[in-house]
N, CA and C atoms as a LAMMPS dump frame, in Angstrom:
ITEM: TIMESTEP
0
ITEM: NUMBER OF ATOMS
576
ITEM: BOX BOUNDS ff ff ff
-5.0000000000000000e+02 5.0000000000000000e+02
-5.0000000000000000e+02 5.0000000000000000e+02
-5.0000000000000000e+02 5.0000000000000000e+02
ITEM: ATOMS id mol type element x y z
1 1 1 N -235.179 -209.016 468.735
2 1 2 C -236.134 -208.821 467.652
3 1 3 C -235.42 -208.087 466.517
4 2 1 N -235.493 -208.627 465.296
5 2 2 C -234.807 -207.98 464.179
6 2 3 C -235.669 -206.863 463.585
7 3 1 N -235.104 -206.162 462.627
8 3 2 C -235.73 -205 461.991
9 3 3 C -237.101 -205.341 461.407
10 4 1 N -237.189 -206.459 460.679
11 4 2 C -238.448 -206.836 460.036
12 4 3 C -239.53 -207.181 461.061
13 5 1 N -239.132 -207.821 462.149
14 5 2 C -240.106 -208.172 463.188
15 5 3 C -240.661 -206.921 463.858
16 6 1 N -239.794 -205.92 464.078
17 6 2 C -240.244 -204.657 464.669
18 6 3 C -241.246 -203.978 463.73
19 7 1 N -240.902 -203.919 462.437
20 7 2 C -241.809 -203.303 461.465
21 7 3 C -243.137 -204.033 461.381
22 8 1 N -243.085 -205.357 461.386
23 8 2 C -244.33 -206.13 461.338
24 8 3 C -245.188 -205.865 462.57
25 9 1 N -244.548 -205.71 463.736
26 9 2 C -245.302 -205.402 464.956
27 9 3 C -245.959 -204.026 464.839
28 10 1 N -245.21 -203.045 464.319
29 10 2 C -245.777 -201.701 464.142
30 10 3 C -246.94 -201.74 463.15
31 11 1 N -246.78 -202.495 462.074
32 11 2 C -247.837 -202.582 461.067
33 11 3 C -249.093 -203.211 461.676
34 12 1 N -248.913 -204.27 462.437
35 12 2 C -250.047 -204.922 463.096
36 12 3 C -250.746 -203.95 464.043
37 13 1 N -249.95 -203.202 464.816
38 13 2 C -250.521 -202.229 465.745
39 13 3 C -251.245 -201.117 464.989
40 14 1 N -250.646 -200.643 463.91
41 14 2 C -251.254 -199.56 463.122
42 14 3 C -252.556 -200.023 462.489
43 15 1 N -252.584 -201.256 462.002
44 15 2 C -253.812 -201.785 461.398
45 15 3 C -254.921 -201.928 462.441
46 16 1 N -254.512 -202.092 463.702
47 16 2 C -255.495 -202.201 464.784
48 16 3 C -255.95 -200.823 465.266
49 17 1 N -255.398 -199.75 464.673
50 17 2 C -255.837 -198.399 465.017
51 17 3 C -254.901 -197.639 465.931
52 18 1 N -253.735 -198.188 466.248
53 18 2 C -252.783 -197.515 467.137
54 18 3 C -252.155 -196.321 466.405
55 19 1 N -252.5 -195.112 466.831
56 19 2 C -252.02 -193.888 466.181
57 19 3 C -250.511 -193.718 466.342
58 20 1 N -249.968 -194.116 467.489
59 20 2 C -248.514 -193.995 467.702
60 20 3 C -247.752 -194.912 466.745
61 21 1 N -248.291 -196.097 466.492
62 21 2 C -247.644 -197.019 465.548
63 21 3 C -247.67 -196.424 464.142
64 22 1 N -248.781 -195.793 463.771
65 22 2 C -248.859 -195.138 462.461
66 22 3 C -247.82 -194.029 462.352
67 23 1 N -247.688 -193.244 463.425
68 23 2 C -246.71 -192.158 463.432
69 23 3 C -245.288 -192.702 463.338
70 24 1 N -245.001 -193.795 464.06
71 24 2 C -243.666 -194.408 463.988
72 24 3 C -243.379 -194.895 462.574
73 25 1 N -244.376 -195.514 461.937
74 25 2 C -244.192 -195.987 460.556
75 25 3 C -243.973 -194.827 459.595
76 26 1 N -244.781 -193.766 459.755
77 26 2 C -244.612 -192.592 458.881
78 26 3 C -243.227 -191.985 459.051
79 27 1 N -242.758 -191.919 460.284
80 27 2 C -241.419 -191.361 460.551
81 27 3 C -240.337 -192.257 459.951
82 28 1 N -240.486 -193.564 460.139
83 28 2 C -239.482 -194.503 459.627
84 28 3 C -239.427 -194.515 458.105
85 29 1 N -240.57 -194.327 457.47
86 29 2 C -240.636 -194.403 456.01
87 29 3 C -240.711 -193.032 455.336
88 30 1 N -240.521 -191.984 456.079
89 30 2 C -240.542 -190.634 455.489
90 30 3 C -239.513 -190.493 454.364
91 31 1 N -238.277 -191 454.53
92 31 2 C -237.326 -190.895 453.413
93 31 3 C -237.833 -191.562 452.127
94 32 1 N -238.517 -192.695 452.255
95 32 2 C -239.079 -193.354 451.076
96 32 3 C -240.14 -192.474 450.43
97 33 1 N -241.033 -191.91 451.237
98 33 2 C -242.096 -191.048 450.717
99 33 3 C -241.485 -189.833 450.022
100 34 1 N -240.509 -189.192 450.666
101 34 2 C -239.85 -188.017 450.071
102 34 3 C -239.149 -188.381 448.766
103 35 1 N -238.505 -189.536 448.762
104 35 2 C -237.811 -189.98 447.555
105 35 3 C -238.782 -190.16 446.395
106 36 1 N -239.905 -190.804 446.656
107 36 2 C -240.893 -191.043 445.598
108 36 3 C -241.504 -189.728 445.116
109 37 1 N -241.776 -188.818 446.034
110 37 2 C -242.371 -187.531 445.655
111 37 3 C -241.392 -186.731 444.802
112 38 1 N -240.149 -186.616 445.253
113 38 2 C -239.188 -185.81 444.49
114 38 3 C -238.844 -186.447 443.152
115 39 1 N -238.966 -187.759 443.069
116 39 2 C -238.652 -188.447 441.815
117 39 3 C -239.786 -188.331 440.798
118 40 1 N -241.045 -188.353 441.246
119 40 2 C -242.162 -188.455 440.314
120 40 3 C -243.113 -187.256 440.281
121 41 1 N -242.898 -186.272 441.132
122 41 2 C -243.744 -185.072 441.098
123 41 3 C -242.894 -183.948 440.521
124 42 1 N -243.322 -183.43 439.378
125 42 2 C -242.519 -182.447 438.667
126 42 3 C -242.928 -181.016 438.977
127 43 1 N -244.096 -180.817 439.518
128 43 2 C -244.572 -179.483 439.867
129 43 3 C -244.074 -179.14 441.271
130 44 1 N -243.024 -178.363 441.359
131 44 2 C -242.401 -178.047 442.649
132 44 3 C -243.306 -177.194 443.538
133 45 1 N -244.299 -176.533 442.941
134 45 2 C -245.221 -175.736 443.744
135 45 3 C -246.158 -176.625 444.568
136 46 1 N -246.385 -177.829 444.111
137 46 2 C -247.291 -178.725 444.834
138 46 3 C -246.529 -179.789 445.616
139 47 1 N -245.258 -179.536 445.897
140 47 2 C -244.422 -180.516 446.58
141 47 3 C -244.958 -180.871 447.966
142 48 1 N -245.306 -179.858 448.755
143 48 2 C -245.805 -180.119 450.113
144 48 3 C -247.119 -180.891 450.078
145 49 1 N -248.007 -180.53 449.147
146 49 2 C -249.263 -181.27 449.004
147 49 3 C -249.004 -182.711 448.599
148 50 1 N -248.029 -182.911 447.741
149 50 2 C -247.71 -184.256 447.285
150 50 3 C -247.114 -185.101 448.41
151 51 1 N -246.349 -184.471 449.294
152 51 2 C -245.806 -185.2 450.448
153 51 3 C -246.955 -185.65 451.347
154 52 1 N -247.927 -184.76 451.553
155 52 2 C -249.104 -185.136 452.35
156 52 3 C -249.874 -186.267 451.663
157 53 1 N -250.037 -186.145 450.359
158 53 2 C -250.736 -187.183 449.6
159 53 3 C -249.978 -188.506 449.691
160 54 1 N -248.647 -188.43 449.595
161 54 2 C -247.82 -189.631 449.725
162 54 3 C -247.978 -190.275 451.092
163 55 1 N -248.101 -189.455 452.124
164 55 2 C -248.31 -189.987 453.479
165 55 3 C -249.649 -190.706 453.577
166 56 1 N -250.674 -190.143 452.952
167 56 2 C -251.991 -190.79 452.96
168 56 3 C -251.967 -192.111 452.178
169 57 1 N -251.277 -192.103 451.047
170 57 2 C -251.15 -193.329 450.246
171 57 3 C -250.41 -194.386 451.058
172 58 1 N -249.362 -193.949 451.765
173 58 2 C -248.585 -194.858 452.606
174 58 3 C -249.462 -195.469 453.696
175 59 1 N -250.271 -194.637 454.363
176 59 2 C -251.152 -195.152 455.425
177 59 3 C -252.194 -196.109 454.858
178 60 1 N -252.647 -195.845 453.648
179 60 2 C -253.581 -196.766 452.995
180 60 3 C -252.879 -198.095 452.705
181 61 1 N -251.598 -198.021 452.332
182 61 2 C -250.821 -199.245 452.09
183 61 3 C -250.683 -200.055 453.373
184 62 1 N -250.545 -199.368 454.506
185 62 2 C -250.471 -200.068 455.795
186 62 3 C -251.764 -200.853 456.026
187 63 1 N -252.894 -200.235 455.72
188 63 2 C -254.198 -200.891 455.915
189 63 3 C -254.365 -202.114 455.021
190 64 1 N -253.918 -202.009 453.77
191 64 2 C -254.197 -203.062 452.793
192 64 3 C -253.09 -204.112 452.683
193 65 1 N -251.966 -203.893 453.378
194 65 2 C -250.839 -204.827 453.306
195 65 3 C -251.217 -206.18 453.908
196 66 1 N -250.833 -207.237 453.216
197 66 2 C -251.083 -208.599 453.692
198 66 3 C -249.743 -209.306 453.88
199 67 1 N -249.279 -209.434 455.132
200 67 2 C -247.965 -210.053 455.386
201 67 3 C -247.834 -211.461 454.823
202 68 1 N -248.943 -212.206 454.77
203 68 2 C -248.884 -213.584 454.275
204 68 3 C -248.638 -213.665 452.776
205 69 1 N -248.645 -212.523 452.073
206 69 2 C -248.413 -212.527 450.626
207 69 3 C -246.968 -212.86 450.274
208 70 1 N -246.067 -212.747 451.243
209 70 2 C -244.659 -213.053 450.986
210 70 3 C -243.866 -211.872 450.449
211 71 1 N -244.496 -210.717 450.315
212 71 2 C -243.829 -209.511 449.834
213 71 3 C -243.499 -208.644 451.043
214 72 1 N -242.293 -208.111 451.08
215 72 2 C -241.92 -207.226 452.181
216 72 3 C -242.744 -205.942 452.111
217 73 1 N -243.044 -205.397 453.269
218 73 2 C -243.882 -204.208 453.324
219 73 3 C -243.268 -203.049 452.549
220 74 1 N -241.958 -202.855 452.681
221 74 2 C -241.319 -201.73 451.994
222 74 3 C -241.53 -201.823 450.485
223 75 1 N -241.412 -203.008 449.933
224 75 2 C -241.631 -203.201 448.498
225 75 3 C -243.068 -202.88 448.138
226 76 1 N -243.996 -203.349 448.959
227 76 2 C -245.419 -203.107 448.713
228 76 3 C -245.735 -201.616 448.751
229 77 1 N -245.253 -200.933 449.799
230 77 2 C -245.522 -199.496 449.945
231 77 3 C -244.889 -198.707 448.803
232 78 1 N -243.688 -199.081 448.424
233 78 2 C -242.99 -198.375 447.337
234 78 3 C -243.763 -198.511 446.025
235 79 1 N -244.266 -199.698 445.737
236 79 2 C -245.05 -199.908 444.506
237 79 3 C -246.336 -199.09 444.544
238 80 1 N -247.006 -199.04 445.699
239 80 2 C -248.244 -198.264 445.817
240 80 3 C -247.964 -196.781 445.559
241 81 1 N -246.888 -196.255 446.148
242 81 2 C -246.529 -194.851 445.94
243 81 3 C -246.168 -194.604 444.478
244 82 1 N -245.375 -195.494 443.916
245 82 2 C -244.956 -195.346 442.531
246 82 3 C -246.164 -195.254 441.605
247 83 1 N -247.061 -196.231 441.71
248 83 2 C -248.211 -196.252 440.799
249 83 3 C -249.129 -195.056 441.023
250 84 1 N -249.282 -194.614 442.262
251 84 2 C -250.138 -193.454 442.527
252 84 3 C -249.577 -192.203 441.858
253 85 1 N -248.283 -191.969 441.998
254 85 2 C -247.697 -190.758 441.435
255 85 3 C -247.532 -190.84 439.923
256 86 1 N -247.251 -192.015 439.396
257 86 2 C -247.13 -192.158 437.945
258 86 3 C -248.501 -191.973 437.298
259 87 1 N -249.545 -192.554 437.892
260 87 2 C -250.894 -192.378 437.345
261 87 3 C -251.312 -190.911 437.39
262 88 1 N -250.959 -190.226 438.462
263 88 2 C -251.315 -188.814 438.603
264 88 3 C -250.611 -187.963 437.542
265 89 1 N -249.381 -188.357 437.207
266 89 2 C -248.596 -187.581 436.242
267 89 3 C -249.066 -187.783 434.804
268 90 1 N -249.737 -188.911 434.549
269 90 2 C -250.209 -189.172 433.186
270 90 3 C -251.311 -188.185 432.821
271 91 1 N -251.268 -187.688 431.591
272 91 2 C -252.358 -186.799 431.177
273 91 3 C -253.657 -187.59 431.098
274 92 1 N -254.714 -186.999 431.597
275 92 2 C -255.985 -187.72 431.573
276 92 3 C -256.576 -187.662 430.172
277 93 1 N -257.073 -188.795 429.74
278 93 2 C -257.735 -188.875 428.433
279 93 3 C -259.222 -188.724 428.674
280 94 1 N -259.77 -187.703 428.108
281 94 2 C -261.199 -187.494 428.277
282 94 3 C -261.893 -187.803 426.956
283 95 1 N -262.847 -188.699 427.028
284 95 2 C -263.638 -189.054 425.866
285 95 3 C -264.998 -188.408 426.072
286 96 1 N -265.441 -187.721 425.071
287 96 2 C -266.723 -187.041 425.222
288 96 3 C -267.851 -188.053 425.299
289 97 1 N -268.901 -187.677 426.02
290 97 2 C -270.071 -188.537 426.143
291 97 3 C -270.719 -188.717 424.776
292 98 1 N -270.638 -187.698 423.937
293 98 2 C -271.228 -187.773 422.605
294 98 3 C -270.539 -188.86 421.783
295 99 1 N -269.202 -188.955 421.858
296 99 2 C -268.475 -189.984 421.113
297 99 3 C -268.884 -191.369 421.586
298 100 1 N -269.044 -191.543 422.894
299 100 2 C -269.466 -192.84 423.415
300 100 3 C -270.865 -193.189 422.924
301 101 1 N -271.748 -192.203 422.854
302 101 2 C -273.103 -192.459 422.388
303 101 3 C -273.112 -192.897 420.926
304 102 1 N -272.262 -192.271 420.103
305 102 2 C -272.215 -192.641 418.695
306 102 3 C -271.77 -194.092 418.522
307 103 1 N -270.872 -194.545 419.375
308 103 2 C -270.395 -195.919 419.258
309 103 3 C -271.454 -196.932 419.689
310 104 1 N -272.448 -196.482 420.412
311 104 2 C -273.52 -197.376 420.86
312 104 3 C -274.703 -197.429 419.89
313 105 1 N -274.592 -196.794 418.744
314 105 2 C -275.672 -196.801 417.753
315 105 3 C -275.87 -198.217 417.233
316 106 1 N -277.106 -198.727 417.255
317 106 2 C -277.364 -200.086 416.745
318 106 3 C -277.119 -200.145 415.236
319 107 1 N -276.455 -201.221 414.786
320 107 2 C -276.198 -201.407 413.359
321 107 3 C -276.871 -202.652 412.826
322 108 1 N -277.511 -203.403 413.665
323 108 2 C -278.199 -204.628 413.243
324 108 3 C -278.743 -205.323 414.467
325 109 1 N -279.082 -206.568 414.301
326 109 2 C -279.609 -207.322 415.434
327 109 3 C -278.519 -207.534 416.473
328 110 1 N -278.739 -207.008 417.658
329 110 2 C -277.837 -207.174 418.804
330 110 3 C -276.395 -206.738 418.525
331 111 1 N -276.157 -205.829 417.591
332 111 2 C -274.809 -205.306 417.35
333 111 3 C -274.854 -203.788 417.347
334 112 1 N -273.71 -203.206 417.691
335 112 2 C -273.582 -201.748 417.678
336 112 3 C -272.401 -201.376 416.799
337 113 1 N -272.225 -200.085 416.594
338 113 2 C -271.085 -199.603 415.821
339 113 3 C -269.778 -200.061 416.47
340 114 1 N -269.718 -200.057 417.798
341 114 2 C -268.525 -200.499 418.519
342 114 3 C -268.192 -201.952 418.175
343 115 1 N -269.221 -202.805 418.079
344 115 2 C -268.995 -204.214 417.746
345 115 3 C -268.389 -204.368 416.357
346 116 1 N -268.815 -203.541 415.424
347 116 2 C -268.318 -203.671 414.059
348 116 3 C -266.89 -203.146 413.919
349 117 1 N -266.457 -202.299 414.849
350 117 2 C -265.09 -201.78 414.789
351 117 3 C -264.072 -202.808 415.273
352 118 1 N -264.476 -203.692 416.136
353 118 2 C -263.559 -204.689 416.675
354 118 3 C -263.208 -205.699 415.595
355 119 1 N -261.925 -206.034 415.498
356 119 2 C -261.463 -207.012 414.516
357 119 3 C -261.143 -208.311 415.252
358 120 1 N -262.036 -209.282 415.236
359 120 2 C -261.801 -210.514 415.987
360 120 3 C -260.582 -211.283 415.501
361 121 1 N -260.241 -211.16 414.225
362 121 2 C -259.074 -211.875 413.703
363 121 3 C -257.79 -211.346 414.324
364 122 1 N -257.71 -210.026 414.489
365 122 2 C -256.509 -209.435 415.091
366 122 3 C -256.364 -209.899 416.532
367 123 1 N -257.464 -209.957 417.244
368 123 2 C -257.435 -210.393 418.636
369 123 3 C -257.006 -211.857 418.729
370 124 1 N -257.516 -212.692 417.838
371 124 2 C -257.166 -214.107 417.826
372 124 3 C -255.688 -214.282 417.517
373 125 1 N -255.201 -213.536 416.53
374 125 2 C -253.781 -213.61 416.18
375 125 3 C -252.896 -213.188 417.339
376 126 1 N -253.277 -212.141 418.033
377 126 2 C -252.497 -211.673 419.179
378 126 3 C -252.503 -212.715 420.287
379 127 1 N -253.655 -213.35 420.505
380 127 2 C -253.738 -214.389 421.541
381 127 3 C -252.838 -215.57 421.193
382 128 1 N -252.824 -215.955 419.935
383 128 2 C -251.977 -217.073 419.508
384 128 3 C -250.514 -216.723 419.706
385 129 1 N -250.147 -215.498 419.327
386 129 2 C -248.767 -215.059 419.485
387 129 3 C -248.369 -215.041 420.963
388 130 1 N -249.25 -214.511 421.83
389 130 2 C -248.955 -214.494 423.27
390 130 3 C -248.811 -215.912 423.811
391 131 1 N -249.659 -216.824 423.346
392 131 2 C -249.596 -218.21 423.814
393 131 3 C -248.277 -218.859 423.397
394 132 1 N -247.834 -218.587 422.168
395 132 2 C -246.559 -219.138 421.702
396 132 3 C -245.394 -218.568 422.5
397 133 1 N -245.42 -217.254 422.747
398 133 2 C -244.36 -216.625 423.533
399 133 3 C -244.348 -217.17 424.959
400 134 1 N -245.536 -217.369 425.511
401 134 2 C -245.647 -217.916 426.86
402 134 3 C -245.053 -219.328 426.914
403 135 1 N -245.366 -220.145 425.919
404 135 2 C -244.849 -221.514 425.872
405 135 3 C -243.32 -221.512 425.77
406 136 1 N -242.786 -220.613 424.939
407 136 2 C -241.314 -220.507 424.813
408 136 3 C -240.675 -220.102 426.133
409 137 1 N -241.299 -219.137 426.816
410 137 2 C -240.758 -218.676 428.093
411 137 3 C -240.816 -219.789 429.143
412 138 1 N -241.922 -220.522 429.188
413 138 2 C -242.049 -221.62 430.159
414 138 3 C -240.987 -222.687 429.916
415 139 1 N -240.754 -222.989 428.637
416 139 2 C -239.729 -223.979 428.289
417 139 3 C -238.34 -223.467 428.689
418 140 1 N -238.094 -222.171 428.475
419 140 2 C -236.806 -221.574 428.858
420 140 3 C -236.64 -221.601 430.373
421 141 1 N -237.707 -221.338 431.118
422 141 2 C -237.634 -221.354 432.584
423 141 3 C -237.307 -222.746 433.118
424 142 1 N -237.692 -223.783 432.382
425 142 2 C -237.385 -225.152 432.796
426 142 3 C -235.89 -225.441 432.77
427 143 1 N -235.116 -224.636 432.026
428 143 2 C -233.667 -224.851 431.964
429 143 3 C -232.956 -224.322 433.2
430 144 1 N -233.661 -223.566 434.036
431 144 2 C -233.056 -222.977 435.23
432 144 3 C -233.072 -223.947 436.408
433 145 1 N -232.13 -223.732 437.323
434 145 2 C -232.158 -224.5 438.573
435 145 3 C -233.281 -223.943 439.445
436 146 1 N -233.644 -224.67 440.488
437 146 2 C -234.698 -224.201 441.396
438 146 3 C -234.318 -222.865 442.03
439 147 1 N -233.069 -222.732 442.434
440 147 2 C -232.613 -221.489 443.072
441 147 3 C -232.706 -220.311 442.102
442 148 1 N -232.323 -220.545 440.851
443 148 2 C -232.393 -219.487 439.846
444 148 3 C -233.843 -219.104 439.57
445 149 1 N -234.732 -220.107 439.513
446 149 2 C -236.146 -219.835 439.29
447 149 3 C -236.746 -219.017 440.429
448 150 1 N -236.345 -219.335 441.656
449 150 2 C -236.854 -218.582 442.811
450 150 3 C -236.406 -217.122 442.75
451 151 1 N -235.166 -216.883 442.338
452 151 2 C -234.649 -215.519 442.241
453 151 3 C -235.4 -214.746 441.155
454 152 1 N -235.602 -215.365 440.006
455 152 2 C -236.347 -214.725 438.912
456 152 3 C -237.769 -214.403 439.369
457 153 1 N -238.415 -215.363 440.019
458 153 2 C -239.784 -215.169 440.501
459 153 3 C -239.852 -214.039 441.528
460 154 1 N -238.939 -214.053 442.478
461 154 2 C -238.959 -213.032 443.536
462 154 3 C -238.735 -211.638 442.96
463 155 1 N -237.805 -211.516 442.014
464 155 2 C -237.47 -210.197 441.475
465 155 3 C -238.505 -209.696 440.465
466 156 1 N -238.839 -210.529 439.485
467 156 2 C -239.688 -210.07 438.392
468 156 3 C -241.187 -210.226 438.661
469 157 1 N -241.577 -211.203 439.438
470 157 2 C -242.999 -211.418 439.688
471 157 3 C -243.443 -210.751 440.987
472 158 1 N -242.679 -210.946 442.056
473 158 2 C -243.075 -210.414 443.36
474 158 3 C -242.574 -208.993 443.613
475 159 1 N -241.643 -208.509 442.775
476 159 2 C -241.161 -207.132 442.911
477 159 3 C -240.211 -206.912 444.066
478 160 1 N -239.563 -207.952 444.526
479 160 2 C -238.635 -207.824 445.651
480 160 3 C -237.299 -207.29 445.149
481 161 1 N -236.579 -206.562 446.025
482 161 2 C -235.242 -206.134 445.628
483 161 3 C -234.24 -207.224 446.029
484 162 1 N -232.994 -207.063 445.606
485 162 2 C -232.007 -208.115 445.796
486 162 3 C -231.726 -208.383 447.269
487 163 1 N -231.717 -207.328 448.082
488 163 2 C -231.464 -207.506 449.517
489 163 3 C -232.585 -208.325 450.162
490 164 1 N -233.812 -208.068 449.744
491 164 2 C -234.944 -208.832 450.281
492 164 3 C -234.864 -210.293 449.861
493 165 1 N -234.449 -210.519 448.628
494 165 2 C -234.309 -211.891 448.134
495 165 3 C -233.22 -212.61 448.923
496 166 1 N -232.103 -211.925 449.154
497 166 2 C -231.003 -212.521 449.919
498 166 3 C -231.475 -212.906 451.315
499 167 1 N -232.241 -212.024 451.93
500 167 2 C -232.762 -212.305 453.27
501 167 3 C -233.714 -213.497 453.237
502 168 1 N -234.583 -213.52 452.258
503 168 2 C -235.573 -214.603 452.144
504 168 3 C -234.905 -215.949 451.867
505 169 1 N -233.898 -215.94 450.99
506 169 2 C -233.207 -217.172 450.62
507 169 3 C -232.125 -217.552 451.635
508 170 1 N -231.837 -216.632 452.554
509 170 2 C -230.796 -216.805 453.564
510 170 3 C -229.433 -217.068 452.93
511 171 1 N -229.113 -216.208 451.936
512 171 2 C -227.814 -216.254 451.269
513 171 3 C -227.263 -214.835 451.207
514 172 1 N -226.024 -214.711 450.789
515 172 2 C -225.412 -213.397 450.66
516 172 3 C -225.922 -212.694 449.409
517 173 1 N -225.817 -211.371 449.411
518 173 2 C -226.27 -210.564 448.286
519 173 3 C -225.537 -210.954 447.001
520 174 1 N -224.245 -211.239 447.117
521 174 2 C -223.464 -211.655 445.959
522 174 3 C -223.983 -212.94 445.327
523 175 1 N -224.487 -213.839 446.158
524 175 2 C -225.057 -215.094 445.656
525 175 3 C -226.304 -214.816 444.841
526 176 1 N -227.128 -213.892 445.325
527 176 2 C -228.335 -213.519 444.581
528 176 3 C -227.94 -212.931 443.229
529 177 1 N -226.945 -212.042 443.225
530 177 2 C -226.477 -211.426 441.975
531 177 3 C -225.969 -212.491 441
532 178 1 N -225.205 -213.448 441.503
533 178 2 C -224.674 -214.514 440.647
534 178 3 C -225.788 -215.374 440.072
535 179 1 N -226.747 -215.728 440.94
536 179 2 C -227.863 -216.549 440.465
537 179 3 C -228.663 -215.812 439.39
538 180 1 N -228.877 -214.532 439.617
539 180 2 C -229.639 -213.735 438.657
540 180 3 C -228.898 -213.663 437.328
541 181 1 N -227.593 -213.404 437.38
542 181 2 C -226.804 -213.292 436.146
543 181 3 C -226.809 -214.616 435.37
544 182 1 N -226.621 -215.727 436.088
545 182 2 C -226.63 -217.034 435.416
546 182 3 C -228.008 -217.36 434.849
547 183 1 N -229.041 -217.025 435.608
548 183 2 C -230.411 -217.299 435.151
549 183 3 C -230.724 -216.514 433.888
550 184 1 N -230.38 -215.236 433.876
551 184 2 C -230.659 -214.408 432.699
552 184 3 C -229.87 -214.877 431.481
553 185 1 N -228.624 -215.321 431.711
554 185 2 C -227.817 -215.825 430.61
555 185 3 C -228.454 -217.095 430.032
556 186 1 N -228.888 -218.008 430.915
557 186 2 C -229.537 -219.237 430.45
558 186 3 C -230.824 -218.931 429.698
559 187 1 N -231.599 -217.968 430.203
560 187 2 C -232.856 -217.611 429.535
561 187 3 C -232.585 -217.03 428.145
562 188 1 N -231.58 -216.148 428.053
563 188 2 C -231.237 -215.586 426.747
564 188 3 C -230.847 -216.681 425.763
565 189 1 N -230.004 -217.611 426.236
566 189 2 C -229.576 -218.711 425.36
567 189 3 C -230.76 -219.572 424.932
568 190 1 N -231.646 -219.859 425.854
569 190 2 C -232.786 -220.72 425.557
570 190 3 C -233.792 -220.046 424.616
571 191 1 N -233.872 -218.719 424.687
572 191 2 C -234.833 -218.004 423.86
573 191 3 C -234.296 -217.598 422.487
574 192 1 N -232.997 -217.804 422.261
575 192 2 C -232.418 -217.444 420.947
576 192 3 C -232.785 -218.439 419.882
């Protein structure tokens, strides 16, 4: 049984409520949790609390992980930890209830002050620009080989790291690096 099969078995057991499997997963992934905490938590006084919070986030990731998604568990857990700690670090924007009420003041039939602030032309222009950029990108992606497209998709869309891509494609890490470099070069040329 290889490393990934063992982890998948532990994840399945943990999702079924096996406390020992959860403990094994927490122990195996403790370095990842510590790495994310030390990288994204700047208040050293709350380090121990953040490690506990990271462990809880990790266990929640075990519950919500879907193996059939094609994403490796480590990538999934790392993204969950990253977003949790980055969101926590962001300053919270508090909008007063009074400001929200003022924006709901009726200004005519079925319209409010909020409706009059929105510029539909700007939104339409942005949508057109996004559609044009999307079309250019799709056309550029057509210049890639199937292997290059799979590498781009795995890395940029699915969030996989290069080692995971190599394992999935059953090629060497150097091959993944070469495919990525050639794909990016072709995309740059096509988008110029």
